[in-house]
TORMIDREN-763882 format. One record per atom (N, C-alpha, C): residue number from 1; residue in one letter; atom name; x, y, z. Coordinates in steps of 0.2 Angstrom, whole numbers. Each point is the difference from the previous one (the first is absolute). Last residue first. Layout:
residues N
ATOM   resi   resn   name      c1      c2      c3
ATOM    NUM      A     CA       X       Y       Z
...
This chain:
residues 245
ATOM   resi   resn   name      c1      c2      c3
ATOM    245      S      N    -304    -471    -177
ATOM    245      S     CA       4       4      -8
ATOM    245      S      C       6       0      -1
ATOM    244      T      N     -14     -14      14
ATOM    244      T     CA      -4       5      -1
ATOM    244      T      C       2       5      -6
ATOM    243      I      N       7     -25      12
ATOM    243      I     CA       1       4      -4
ATOM    243      I      C      -5       4      -4
ATOM    242      V      N       0     -17      23
ATOM    242      V     CA      -3       4      -5
ATOM    242      V      C       3       6      -4
ATOM    241      A      N       6     -22      17
ATOM    241      A     CA       1       8      -1
ATOM    241      A      C      -4      -2      -6
ATOM    240      V      N       0     -16      22
ATOM    240      V     CA       2       0      -6
ATOM    240      V      C      -1       7      -1
ATOM    239      L      N       0     -20      20
ATOM    239      L     CA       1       8      -3
ATOM    239      L      C       1       1      -6
ATOM    238      V      N      -5     -24       5
ATOM    238      V     CA      -1       5       8
ATOM    238      V      C      -1       8      -2
ATOM    237      L      N       4     -27     -14
ATOM    237      L     CA       1       5       1
ATOM    237      L      C      -4       4       5
ATOM    236      S      N       2     -24      -7
ATOM    236      S     CA       4       3       7
ATOM    236      S      C       0       7       2
ATOM    235      S      N      -7     -13     -22
ATOM    235      S     CA      -5      -3       8
ATOM    235      S      C       2       3       5
ATOM    234      Y      N      12       2     -19
ATOM    234      Y     CA      -5       4       0
ATOM    234      Y      C      -7      -2       6
ATOM    233      D      N      28      -2      -4
ATOM    233      D     CA      -5      -6       0
ATOM    233      D      C      -8       6       2
ATOM    232      V      N      22       5     -17
ATOM    232      V     CA      -2       1       6
ATOM    232      V      C      -9      -6      -1
ATOM    231      L      N      12       5     -19
ATOM    231      L     CA       6       0       4
ATOM    231      L      C       0      -2       8
ATOM    230      P      N     -16      -8     -22
ATOM    230      P     CA       3       3       4
ATOM    230      P      C       6      -1       5
ATOM    229      S      N      -5     -12     -26
ATOM    229      S     CA      -2      -1       8
ATOM    229      S      C       1       8       3
ATOM    228      V      N      -5      -9     -26
ATOM    228      V     CA       3       4       5
ATOM    228      V      C      -3      -1       7
ATOM    227      V      N       1     -13     -26
ATOM    227      V     CA      -2       1       7
ATOM    227      V      C       2       3       4
ATOM    226      A      N      -5       2     -28
ATOM    226      A     CA       5      -1       6
ATOM    226      A      C      -1       0       4
ATOM    225      K      N      -3      -1     -28
ATOM    225      K     CA      -2       2       6
ATOM    225      K      C       5      -4       4
ATOM    224      K      N      -2      12     -26
ATOM    224      K     CA       4      -8       5
ATOM    224      K      C      -5       3       8
ATOM    223      F      N     -10       4     -28
ATOM    223      F     CA       3       0       4
ATOM    223      F      C       3      -2       7
ATOM    222      V      N      -6      -8     -21
ATOM    222      V     CA       0       8      -2
ATOM    222      V      C       3       2       6
ATOM    221      E      N      -3     -27      -6
ATOM    221      E     CA      -2       6       3
ATOM    221      E      C       3       9      -2
ATOM    220      E      N       7     -24      -5
ATOM    220      E     CA      -5       0      -5
ATOM    220      E      C      -3       9       6
ATOM    219      E      N      20      -9       7
ATOM    219      E     CA       0       0      -7
ATOM    219      E      C      -5       4      -2
ATOM    218      S      N       1       0      26
ATOM    218      S     CA      -1      -6      -4
ATOM    218      S      C       0       3      -8
ATOM    217      F      N       4       5      30
ATOM    217      F     CA       1       3      -7
ATOM    217      F      C      -1      -7      -6
ATOM    216      E      N       2       9      28
ATOM    216      E     CA      -4      -6      -5
ATOM    216      E      C       0       5      -6
ATOM    215      V      N      17       3      24
ATOM    215      V     CA      -2       1      -6
ATOM    215      V      C      -3      -4      -4
ATOM    214      K      N       1       6      28
ATOM    214      K     CA       1      -5      -6
ATOM    214      K      C      -2       3      -5
ATOM    213      E      N       5      12      19
ATOM    213      E     CA       0      -7       3
ATOM    213      E      C       1      -4      -7
ATOM    212      I      N       3      26       4
ATOM    212      I     CA      -2      -5      -5
ATOM    212      I      C       3      -6       4
ATOM    211      Q      N      -3      21      15
ATOM    211      Q     CA       3      -3      -2
ATOM    211      Q      C      -3      -5      -6
ATOM    210      G      N      -9      24      11
ATOM    210      G     CA       1      -6       2
ATOM    210      G      C       4      -4      -3
ATOM    209      V      N      -7      25       2
ATOM    209      V     CA      -6      -4      -1
ATOM    209      V      C       2      -6       3
ATOM    208      V      N      14      26       1
ATOM    208      V     CA      -2      -9      -2
ATOM    208      V      C      -6      -3       4
ATOM    207      L      N       3      26     -13
ATOM    207      L     CA       0      -4       9
ATOM    207      L      C       0      -7      -3
ATOM    206      G      N       3      17     -17
ATOM    206      G     CA       5      -3       3
ATOM    206      G      C      -2      -3       7
ATOM    205      A      N     -14      21     -10
ATOM    205      A     CA       3      -6      -5
ATOM    205      A      C       6      -3       6
ATOM    204      P      N     -24       9       9
ATOM    204      P     CA       6       5      -2
ATOM    204      P      C       6      -8      -4
ATOM    203      I      N     -28       5       1
ATOM    203      I     CA       5      -6       3
ATOM    203      I      C       6       3      -2
ATOM    202      K      N     -20      14      -8
ATOM    202      K     CA       0      -4      10
ATOM    202      K      C       7      -4      -1
ATOM    201      V      N      -3       6     -21
ATOM    201      V     CA       2       7       2
ATOM    201      V      C      -2      -1       8
ATOM    200      D      N       5     -21     -17
ATOM    200      D     CA      -7       4       3
ATOM    200      D      C       4       4       6
ATOM    199      I      N      15      -9     -16
ATOM    199      I     CA      -6       1      -6
ATOM    199      I      C      -4       3       4
ATOM    198      D      N      23     -10       5
ATOM    198      D     CA       0       7       1
ATOM    198      D      C      -8       2      -5
ATOM    197      A      N       7     -23      15
ATOM    197      A     CA       2       2      -7
ATOM    197      A      C      -2       9       0
ATOM    196      T      N       9     -19      19
ATOM    196      T     CA      -6       2      -2
ATOM    196      T      C       2       5      -7
ATOM    195      V      N      12     -23       8
ATOM    195      V     CA       0       7       3
ATOM    195      V      C      -6       1      -5
ATOM    194      V      N      13     -24       5
ATOM    194      V     CA      -5       3      -3
ATOM    194      V      C       0       8       4
ATOM    193      L      N      21     -19      -3
ATOM    193      L     CA      -3       5       4
ATOM    193      L      C      -5       2      -3
ATOM    192      D      N      14     -23      -5
ATOM    192      D     CA      -1       7      -2
ATOM    192      D      C      -5       5       6
ATOM    191      N      N       2     -26       1
ATOM    191      N     CA       4       6       4
ATOM    191      N      C       1       7      -1
ATOM    190      E      N      -4     -19     -19
ATOM    190      E     CA      -1      -1       5
ATOM    190      E      C       4       5       4
ATOM    189      K      N      -3       7     -22
ATOM    189      K     CA       1      -5       3
ATOM    189      K      C      -2       0       5
ATOM    188      I      N      -1      12     -29
ATOM    188      I     CA      -5       2      10
ATOM    188      I      C       4      -9       3
ATOM    187      D      N       2      14     -24
ATOM    187      D     CA       3      -5       3
ATOM    187      D      C       0       1       9
ATOM    186      Q      N     -16       6     -27
ATOM    186      Q     CA       5       3       6
ATOM    186      Q      C       3      -4       6
ATOM    185      N      N     -15      -5     -22
ATOM    185      N     CA       9       2      -1
ATOM    185      N      C       4       4       6
ATOM    184      Q      N     -24      -7       0
ATOM    184      Q     CA       2      -6       1
ATOM    184      Q      C       8       2      -1
ATOM    183      P      N     -17      18      12
ATOM    183      P     CA       2      -2      -7
ATOM    183      P      C       5      -7      -1
ATOM    182      V      N     -18       7      21
ATOM    182      V     CA       8       0      -2
ATOM    182      V      C       1      -1      -7
ATOM    181      Y      N     -21      -3      14
ATOM    181      Y     CA       2       5      -5
ATOM    181      Y      C       6       3      -1
ATOM    180      D      N      -9     -12      23
ATOM    180      D     CA      -1       0      -8
ATOM    180      D      C       1       5      -3
ATOM    179      L      N       4     -11      26
ATOM    179      L     CA       1       5      -4
ATOM    179      L      C      -1      -2      -6
ATOM    178      D      N      -9      -6      24
ATOM    178      D     CA       4       0      -6
ATOM    178      D      C       0       7      -2
ATOM    177      M      N      -1      -9      29
ATOM    177      M     CA      -2       3      -9
ATOM    177      M      C       0      -1      -5
ATOM    176      G      N      -5     -10      26
ATOM    176      G     CA       5       3      -2
ATOM    176      G      C      -3       4      -7
ATOM    175      L      N     -15     -13      14
ATOM    175      L     CA       6      -2       3
ATOM    175      L      C       5       2      -3
ATOM    174      G      N     -22       8      -2
ATOM    174      G     CA       3       0       7
ATOM    174      G      C       5      -3       0
ATOM    173      L      N     -12       3     -21
ATOM    173      L     CA      -2      -2       5
ATOM    173      L      C       3      -3       7
ATOM    172      A      N      11      12     -17
ATOM    172      A     CA      -2      -9      -3
ATOM    172      A      C      -4      -3       7
ATOM    171      G      N       7      26     -12
ATOM    171      G     CA      -2      -4       6
ATOM    171      G      C       1      -6      -2
ATOM    170      T      N      11      16     -17
ATOM    170      T     CA      -6       0       1
ATOM    170      T      C      -1      -6       7
ATOM    169      L      N      16      19     -19
ATOM    169      L     CA      -1      -5       5
ATOM    169      L      C      -7       0       4
ATOM    168      L      N      14       5     -23
ATOM    168      L     CA      -5       1       2
ATOM    168      L      C      -1      -7       7
ATOM    167      G      N      20      12     -16
ATOM    167      G     CA      -4      -4       0
ATOM    167      G      C      -3       2       5
ATOM    166      S      N      23       7     -13
ATOM    166      S     CA      -4       1       3
ATOM    166      S      C      -5      -5      -1
ATOM    165      I      N      27      10      -6
ATOM    165      I     CA      -5      -7       1
ATOM    165      I      C      -5       1       6
ATOM    164      N      N      15      18     -11
ATOM    164      N     CA      -1      -4      -3
ATOM    164      N      C      -5      -7       1
ATOM    163      Q      N      13      15      15
ATOM    163      Q     CA      -5       2      -2
ATOM    163      Q      C      -5      -3      -5
ATOM    162      E      N      18     -12      19
ATOM    162      E     CA      -1       1      -8
ATOM    162      E      C      -7       5      -1
ATOM    161      D      N      10      -6      23
ATOM    161      D     CA       1       4      -3
ATOM    161      D      C       0       3      -7
ATOM    160      G      N     -15     -18      11
ATOM    160      G     CA       5       0       3
ATOM    160      G      C       3      10      -3
ATOM    159      I      N     -22     -10      -9
ATOM    159      I     CA       5      -6       2
ATOM    159      I      C       8       5       1
ATOM    158      R      N     -27       9       0
ATOM    158      R     CA       4       1      -3
ATOM    158      R      C       6      -7       3
ATOM    157      V      N     -27       7      -1
ATOM    157      V     CA       6       0       4
ATOM    157      V      C       7      -1      -6
ATOM    156      A      N     -31       7       8
ATOM    156      A     CA       5       1      -5
ATOM    156      A      C       7      -2       2
ATOM    155      L      N     -24     -10      11
ATOM    155      L     CA       5       5       1
ATOM    155      L      C       5       1      -5
ATOM    154      K      N     -23     -12      11
ATOM    154      K     CA       1       2      -5
ATOM    154      K      C       6       7      -1
ATOM    153      T      N     -18     -17      15
ATOM    153      T     CA       8       3       1
ATOM    153      T      C       3       0      -8
ATOM    152      L      N     -21     -14      11
ATOM    152      L     CA       0       7      -5
ATOM    152      L      C       4       3       0
ATOM    151      R      N       3     -20      14
ATOM    151      R     CA      -1      -2      -9
ATOM    151      R      C      -2       5      -3
ATOM    150      D      N      17       5      21
ATOM    150      D     CA      -8      -2      -1
ATOM    150      D      C      -2      -1      -7
ATOM    149      T      N      22       4      11
ATOM    149      T     CA      -2      -8      -2
ATOM    149      T      C      -7       0      -1
ATOM    148      L      N      10      20       6
ATOM    148      L     CA       2      -1      -8
ATOM    148      L      C      -1      -7       0
ATOM    147      L      N     -14      13      16
ATOM    147      L     CA       6      -1       1
ATOM    147      L      C       0      -3      -8
ATOM    146      R      N     -16      19       8
ATOM    146      R     CA      -1      -6      -3
ATOM    146      R      C       9      -1       0
ATOM    145      V      N     -12      17      17
ATOM    145      V     CA       4      -3      -2
ATOM    145      V      C      -1      -5      -3
ATOM    144      K      N     -17      20      11
ATOM    144      K     CA       2      -8      -1
ATOM    144      K      C       7       1      -5
ATOM    143      A      N      -8      19      20
ATOM    143      A     CA       0      -2      -9
ATOM    143      A      C       2      -8       1
ATOM    142      S      N      -8      23      19
ATOM    142      S     CA       2      -7      -2
ATOM    142      S      C       1       0      -6
ATOM    141      D      N      -8      18      10
ATOM    141      D     CA       7      -1       2
ATOM    141      D      C       1      -7       2
ATOM    140      V      N     -19      10     -14
ATOM    140      V     CA       4       6       1
ATOM    140      V      C       5       0       4
ATOM    139      N      N      -4     -19     -19
ATOM    139      N     CA      -4       3       7
ATOM    139      N      C       4       6       2
ATOM    138      V      N       5     -16     -25
ATOM    138      V     CA       2       4       7
ATOM    138      V      C      -9       2       3
ATOM    137      D      N      14     -20     -18
ATOM    137      D     CA      -7       4       2
ATOM    137      D      C       2       4       6
ATOM    136      I      N      15     -11     -13
ATOM    136      I     CA      -5      -2      -4
ATOM    136      I      C      -6       2       3
ATOM    135      I      N      29       1       1
ATOM    135      I     CA      -4       1       4
ATOM    135      I      C      -8       0      -6
ATOM    134      K      N      22     -15      -2
ATOM    134      K     CA       0       5       0
ATOM    134      K      C      -7       3       4
ATOM    133      G      N      22     -17       4
ATOM    133      G     CA      -8       1      -2
ATOM    133      G      C       0       5      -3
ATOM    132      V      N      23      -8       8
ATOM    132      V     CA      -5      -5       2
ATOM    132      V      C      -8       1      -4
ATOM    131      I      N      30      10      -3
ATOM    131      I     CA      -8       2      -1
ATOM    131      I      C      -4      -8       2
ATOM    130      I      N      24      10       8
ATOM    130      I     CA      -4      -6      -2
ATOM    130      I      C      -7       2      -1
ATOM    129      G      N      19      12      12
ATOM    129      G     CA      -3       2      -8
ATOM    129      G      C      -4      -3      -4
ATOM    128      N      N      10      -4      24
ATOM    128      N     CA       5      -1      -5
ATOM    128      N      C      -3       2      -6
ATOM    127      N      N     -16       3      17
ATOM    127      N     CA       6       1       4
ATOM    127      N      C       7       2      -6
ATOM    126      I      N     -24      -5     -10
ATOM    126      I     CA       2      -4       7
ATOM    126      I      C       6       4       1
ATOM    125      V      N     -23       7     -17
ATOM    125      V     CA       7      -4       0
ATOM    125      V      C       1       0       7
ATOM    124      V      N     -20       7     -18
ATOM    124      V     CA      -2      -1       6
ATOM    124      V      C       8      -4       2
ATOM    123      A      N     -12      18     -20
ATOM    123      A     CA       3      -5       2
ATOM    123      A      C       3       0       6
ATOM    122      Q      N     -22      11     -13
ATOM    122      Q     CA       7       0       3
ATOM    122      Q      C       3      -9       3
ATOM    121      G      N     -20       3      -9
ATOM    121      G     CA       2       1      -4
ATOM    121      G      C       6       2       2
ATOM    120      E      N     -21      12      12
ATOM    120      E     CA       2      -8      -4
ATOM    120      E      C       5       1      -5
ATOM    119      E      N       3      15      21
ATOM    119      E     CA      -5      -1      -7
ATOM    119      E      C       1      -4      -2
ATOM    118      I      N       7      14      23
ATOM    118      I     CA       0      -5      -3
ATOM    118      I      C      -5       0      -6
ATOM    117      N      N       5      18      18
ATOM    117      N     CA       3       0      -8
ATOM    117      N      C       0      -8      -3
ATOM    116      Q      N      -6       4      21
ATOM    116      Q     CA       6       1       1
ATOM    116      Q      C       1       0      -7
ATOM    115      N      N     -23       0       7
ATOM    115      N     CA       3       4       4
ATOM    115      N      C       9       1      -1
ATOM    114      R      N     -11     -18     -11
ATOM    114      R     CA      -4       7      -4
ATOM    114      R      C       5       6       5
ATOM    113      G      N       7     -22      11
ATOM    113      G     CA      -4       2      -6
ATOM    113      G      C       1       7      -3
ATOM    112      V      N      10     -22      19
ATOM    112      V     CA       1       7      -4
ATOM    112      V      C      -4       0      -6
ATOM    111      D      N       4     -22      14
ATOM    111      D     CA      -2       7       5
ATOM    111      D      C       1       6      -5
ATOM    110      I      N      -4     -24     -12
ATOM    110      I     CA       4       3       6
ATOM    110      I      C      -3       7       2
ATOM    109      I      N      -5     -27     -12
ATOM    109      I     CA      -4       6       1
ATOM    109      I      C       5       4       4
ATOM    108      L      N       1     -19     -19
ATOM    108      L     CA       5       1       6
ATOM    108      L      C      -6       7       2
ATOM    107      I      N      -1     -24     -16
ATOM    107      I     CA      -4       7      -2
ATOM    107      I      C       2       4      10
ATOM    106      N      N       6     -24      -8
ATOM    106      N     CA       4       4      -4
ATOM    106      N      C      -4       8      -1
ATOM    105      N      N     -11     -18      12
ATOM    105      N     CA       8       0       3
ATOM    105      N      C       3       5      -5
ATOM    104      N      N     -29      -3      -1
ATOM    104      N     CA       9       1      -5
ATOM    104      N      C       4       2       6
ATOM    103      I      N     -21      -3       9
ATOM    103      I     CA       0      -4      -5
ATOM    103      I      C       6      -2      -4
ATOM    102      S      N      -1      15      17
ATOM    102      S     CA      -1      -6       4
ATOM    102      S      C      -5      -4      -5
ATOM    101      D      N      21      18      -1
ATOM    101      D     CA      -7       1      -2
ATOM    101      D      C      -1      -8       4
ATOM    100      R      N      17      11      14
ATOM    100      R     CA      -1      -3      -7
ATOM    100      R      C      -5       0      -2
ATOM     99      S      N      10      18      17
ATOM     99      S     CA      -3      -7       0
ATOM     99      S      C       1       0      -7
ATOM     98      L      N      11      18       9
ATOM     98      L     CA      -5       0       5
ATOM     98      L      C      -2      -8      -1
ATOM     97      I      N      24      11      -6
ATOM     97      I     CA      -5      -5      -3
ATOM     97      I      C      -6       1       7
ATOM     96      H      N      17      22      -5
ATOM     96      H     CA      -1      -5       3
ATOM     96      H      C      -5      -5      -1
ATOM     95      A      N      15      19     -13
ATOM     95      A     CA      -7       1       4
ATOM     95      A      C       0      -7       2
ATOM     94      V      N      16      23     -11
ATOM     94      V     CA      -2      -6       3
ATOM     94      V      C      -7      -3       6
ATOM     93      Q      N      10      18     -23
ATOM     93      Q     CA      -4      -1       5
ATOM     93      Q      C       0      -7       5
ATOM     92      L      N      15      16     -18
ATOM     92      L     CA      -2      -7       3
ATOM     92      L      C      -5       1       6
ATOM     91      T      N      14      13     -23
ATOM     91      T     CA      -4       4       6
ATOM     91      T      C      -4     -11       0
ATOM     90      Y      N      25       0     -10
ATOM     90      Y     CA      -7       1      -1
ATOM     90      Y      C      -4       4       6
ATOM     89      N      N      24      -2      -9
ATOM     89      N     CA      -3       5       1
ATOM     89      N      C      -7       0      -1
ATOM     88      K      N      17     -16       2
ATOM     88      K     CA      -3       1      -7
ATOM     88      K      C      -2       7       1
ATOM     87      D      N      14      -4      21
ATOM     87      D     CA       2      -3      -8
ATOM     87      D      C      -3       1      -7
ATOM     86      K      N     -12       4      21
ATOM     86      K     CA       8       6       0
ATOM     86      K      C       5      -3      -7
ATOM     85      K      N     -19     -15       7
ATOM     85      K     CA      -2       9      -2
ATOM     85      K      C       4       4      -1
ATOM     84      L      N       6     -20       9
ATOM     84      L     CA      -1      -2      -7
ATOM     84      L      C      -3       7      -2
ATOM     83      D      N       7      -3      21
ATOM     83      D     CA       4       1      -3
ATOM     83      D      C      -2      -2      -9
ATOM     82      L      N     -16       0      18
ATOM     82      L     CA       4       6      -2
ATOM     82      L      C       5       1      -4
ATOM     81      L      N     -10     -20       7
ATOM     81      L     CA      -3       4      -5
ATOM     81      L      C       2       7      -2
ATOM     80      E      N      12     -14      15
ATOM     80      E     CA       1      -2      -7
ATOM     80      E      C      -3       4      -5
ATOM     79      K      N      -3       2      22
ATOM     79      K     CA       5       3       0
ATOM     79      K      C       1      -1      -9
ATOM     78      L      N     -18     -11       9
ATOM     78      L     CA      -1       7      -1
ATOM     78      L      C       5       4      -2
ATOM     77      Q      N       4     -23       6
ATOM     77      Q     CA      -7       3      -7
ATOM     77      Q      C       1       6      -1
ATOM     76      Q      N       8      -8      21
ATOM     76      Q     CA       3       1      -6
ATOM     76      Q      C       0       2      -6
ATOM     75      N      N     -15       0      19
ATOM     75      N     CA       7       7       0
ATOM     75      N      C       3      -1      -7
ATOM     74      E      N     -15     -18       5
ATOM     74      E     CA      -3       5      -3
ATOM     74      E      C       5       7       0
ATOM     73      A      N       8     -18      11
ATOM     73      A     CA       0      -3      -7
ATOM     73      A      C      -2       8      -4
ATOM     72      T      N      -3      -1      22
ATOM     72      T     CA       9       1      -2
ATOM     72      T      C       0      -1      -8
ATOM     71      L      N     -21      -4      14
ATOM     71      L     CA       4       7      -1
ATOM     71      L      C       4       2      -3
ATOM     70      T      N      -6     -22       3
ATOM     70      T     CA      -5       3      -6
ATOM     70      T      C       3       5       0
ATOM     69      Q      N      10      -9      17
ATOM     69      Q     CA       3      -3      -5
ATOM     69      Q      C      -6       1      -7
ATOM     68      L      N      -7       4      23
ATOM     68      L     CA       7       3      -1
ATOM     68      L      C       2       1      -8
ATOM     67      R      N     -19     -13       9
ATOM     67      R     CA      -1       7      -4
ATOM     67      R      C       4       5       0
ATOM     66      S      N       4     -24       9
ATOM     66      S     CA      -4       2      -9
ATOM     66      S      C       0       6      -3
ATOM     65      N      N       7      -1      22
ATOM     65      N     CA       5      -3      -2
ATOM     65      N      C      -2       0      -9
ATOM     64      E      N     -17       3      17
ATOM     64      E     CA       2       6      -1
ATOM     64      E      C       7      -1      -5
ATOM     63      A      N     -12     -19       6
ATOM     63      A     CA      -3       4      -6
ATOM     63      A      C       5       6       1
ATOM     62      L      N       6     -15      12
ATOM     62      L     CA       2      -3      -8
ATOM     62      L      C      -5       6      -3
ATOM     61      L      N      -2       3      24
ATOM     61      L     CA       7       1      -2
ATOM     61      L      C       2      -3      -8
ATOM     60      N      N     -20      -5      11
ATOM     60      N     CA       0       7       0
ATOM     60      N      C       7       2      -4
ATOM     59      Q      N      -4     -22       7
ATOM     59      Q     CA      -4       2      -7
ATOM     59      Q      C       2       6      -4
ATOM     58      Y      N       6      -6      22
ATOM     58      Y     CA       4      -2      -4
ATOM     58      Y      C      -2       2      -8
ATOM     57      E      N     -13       4      20
ATOM     57      E     CA       6       4      -1
ATOM     57      E      C       6      -2      -6
ATOM     56      E      N     -18     -12       7
ATOM     56      E     CA      -4       5      -4
ATOM     56      E      C       5       5      -2
ATOM     55      T      N       7     -21      12
ATOM     55      T     CA      -3      -2      -7
ATOM     55      T      C      -1       6      -6
ATOM     54      L      N       3       4      25
ATOM     54      L     CA       6      -2      -3
ATOM     54      L      C      -1      -2      -7
ATOM     53      N      N     -18       4      20
ATOM     53      N     CA       2       5      -7
ATOM     53      N      C       7       0      -3
ATOM     52      D      N      -5     -11      22
ATOM     52      D     CA      -7      -1      -7
ATOM     52      D      C       1       2      -5
ATOM     51      P      N      24      -5      15
ATOM     51      P     CA      -8       5       1
ATOM     51      P      C      -5      -3      -7
ATOM     50      P      N      16     -18      12
ATOM     50      P     CA       2       6      -5
ATOM     50      P      C      -7       5       0
ATOM     49      N      N      11     -17      18
ATOM     49      N     CA      -6       2      -1
ATOM     49      N      C      -1       6      -5
ATOM     48      F      N      21     -12       4
ATOM     48      F     CA      -6      -8       1
ATOM     48      F      C      -7       3       0
ATOM     47      L      N      18      16      -3
ATOM     47      L     CA       3      -6      -4
ATOM     47      L      C      -7      -6       0
ATOM     46      T      N      -1      22      13
ATOM     46      T     CA      -1       2      -7
ATOM     46      T      C       1      -5      -5
ATOM     45      N      N       4      -3      24
ATOM     45      N     CA      -5       0      -2
ATOM     45      N      C      -2       2      -7
ATOM     44      I      N      22      -1       7
ATOM     44      I     CA      -4      -6       1
ATOM     44      I      C      -7      -1      -1
ATOM     43      S      N      15      21       1
ATOM     43      S     CA      -2      -4      -6
ATOM     43      S      C      -2      -8      -1
ATOM     42      K      N      -1      14      19
ATOM     42      K     CA      -6       4      -7
ATOM     42      K      C       2      -5      -6
ATOM     41      Q      N      13      -4      22
ATOM     41      Q     CA      -8      -2      -1
ATOM     41      Q      C      -3       2      -7
ATOM     40      P      N      26      -2      -1
ATOM     40      P     CA      -3       2       5
ATOM     40      P      C      -8      -3      -2
ATOM     39      I      N      19     -15       4
ATOM     39      I     CA      -1       4      -7
ATOM     39      I      C      -5       4       3
ATOM     38      L      N      16     -12      14
ATOM     38      L     CA       3       1      -5
ATOM     38      L      C      -4       3      -7
ATOM     37      W      N      -8       1      23
ATOM     37      W     CA       8       3       0
ATOM     37      W      C       2      -1      -6
ATOM     36      G      N     -22      -9       4
ATOM     36      G     CA      -1       8       0
ATOM     36      G      C       8       3       0
ATOM     35      R      N      -2     -23       0
ATOM     35      R     CA      -3       3      -7
ATOM     35      R      C       0       8       2
ATOM     34      F      N       6     -12      18
ATOM     34      F     CA       5      -1      -4
ATOM     34      F      C      -2       1      -7
ATOM     33      I      N     -16       4      19
ATOM     33      I     CA       7       3       1
ATOM     33      I      C       3       0      -6
ATOM     32      I      N     -18     -12      -2
ATOM     32      I     CA      -2       7      -2
ATOM     32      I      C       6       2       1
ATOM     31      G      N      -1     -21       7
ATOM     31      G     CA       1       1      -7
ATOM     31      G      C       0       5      -2
ATOM     30      I      N      -9      -6      21
ATOM     30      I     CA      10       1       0
ATOM     30      I      C       2       2      -4
ATOM     29      D      N     -24      -3      10
ATOM     29      D     CA       2       2      -6
ATOM     29      D      C       6       1      -3
ATOM     28      F      N     -16     -12      21
ATOM     28      F     CA       6       7      -1
ATOM     28      F      C       5      -1      -7
ATOM     27      L      N     -24     -12       8
ATOM     27      L     CA       4       1       4
ATOM     27      L      C       5       6       0
ATOM     26      D      N     -13      -5     -17
ATOM     26      D     CA      -3       3       4
ATOM     26      D      C       3      -2       6
ATOM     25      S      N       9      -7     -21
ATOM     25      S     CA       0       9       1
ATOM     25      S      C      -6       2       6
ATOM     24      N      N      15     -24      -6
ATOM     24      N     CA      -5       2       3
ATOM     24      N      C      -2       8       2
ATOM     23      K      N      21     -10      -7
ATOM     23      K     CA      -6      -1      -8
ATOM     23      K      C      -6       2       5
ATOM     22      L      N      22       4      12
ATOM     22      L     CA      -1       2      -6
ATOM     22      L      C      -6      -1      -7
ATOM     21      L      N       0     -10      23
ATOM     21      L     CA       0       7      -1
ATOM     21      L      C       0       3      -6
ATOM     20      I      N       6     -22       3
ATOM     20      I     CA      -8       2       0
ATOM     20      I      C      -1       8       2
ATOM     19      F      N      25      -8      -5
ATOM     19      F     CA      -6       0      -3
ATOM     19      F      C      -6       1      -1
ATOM     18      F      N      14       1      19
ATOM     18      F     CA       0       4      -4
ATOM     18      F      C      -5       2      -9
ATOM     17      I      N      -1     -17      18
ATOM     17      I     CA      -1       4       3
ATOM     17      I      C       0       6      -5
ATOM     16      I      N      12     -18      -4
ATOM     16      I     CA      -7      -2      -1
ATOM     16      I      C      -4       5       2
ATOM     15      I      N      22       4       6
ATOM     15      I     CA       0      -1      -8
ATOM     15      I      C      -8      -2       0
ATOM     14      I      N       5      -1      20
ATOM     14      I     CA       1       6      -3
ATOM     14      I      C      -2       0      -4
ATOM     13      L      N       5     -19       9
ATOM     13      L     CA      -6       1       0
ATOM     13      L      C      -3       7      -3
ATOM     12      F      N      22      -8      -1
ATOM     12      F     CA      -6      -4      -7
ATOM     12      F      C      -6       3       1
ATOM     11      L      N      17       4      17
ATOM     11      L     CA       1       5      -6
ATOM     11      L      C      -5      -3      -5
ATOM     10      L      N       0     -11      21
ATOM     10      L     CA      -3       8      -1
ATOM     10      L      C      -1       4      -6
ATOM      9      F      N      12     -23       3
ATOM      9      F     CA      -9       0      -1
ATOM      9      F      C      -2       6      -2
ATOM      8      T      N      23      -3       3
ATOM      8      T     CA      -2       0      -6
ATOM      8      T      C      -8      -1       2
ATOM      7      K      N       9       5      19
ATOM      7      K     CA       2       7      -3
ATOM      7      K      C      -4      -2      -8
ATOM      6      L      N       2     -21      15
ATOM      6      L     CA      -6       8       1
ATOM      6      L      C       1       5      -4
ATOM      5      N      N      16     -16      -2
ATOM      5      N     CA      -7      -3      -2
ATOM      5      N      C      -4       5       1
ATOM      4      S      N      19       3      10
ATOM      4      S     CA       1       1      -7
ATOM      4      S      C      -8      -3      -4
ATOM      3      K      N       3      -3      24
ATOM      3      K     CA       0       7      -1
ATOM      3      K      C       2       2      -9
ATOM      2      L      N       1     -22      10
ATOM      2      L     CA      -7       1       0
ATOM      2      L      C      -2       8      -3
ATOM      1      M      N      22      -7       0
ATOM      1      M     CA      -3      -4      -5
ATOM      1      M      C      -7       2       0
């Protein structure tokens, strides 16, 4: 009986000593043995002591991912511009948007100019053949583009494939476009496409301008009016092309 009690006491004492040693690293860090066996020490250090530049590395990865996405999008746009050039037999000069005018956001500054055969009045389009503006000022290696939504824009247009339905497009203070001077006897309706007419020698006919959003007319008026909405977000433009011939 005494022997059995002694064994129990010794076992209990050993367990107590084991836990004391396990807890007190100054005496003997036995926990290292088990931790090192189960998990590599390098992984433990990284987990509990992450490098100081971890946030910086993460931000760099995000920036690189964004750059690659931009390049992919630009490559796709360039491919579509080449297809447009081939299909329509246009001479195109691809341009990047450098900035917007500090006073008027409807004026863009692009990185091509006289050295690239850019002239005032030429059409500025995007990859799917949609016209977004016209050249209004040219320097040696840069030029200004007035977007169609600018209030000073004036562009001769026609509605859809109907050659006999024409009108004048003007900008609506950067919020959209207005279509005016459409004869009352002409049938126009919502969702009709608006394209360029063949009046301006520097603007090819048939370039898509936008879509009729609302028709306004009164029996007392000689002409109908319409609100035209762009088919693209002008604020997100990055790559454009100038039709030089």
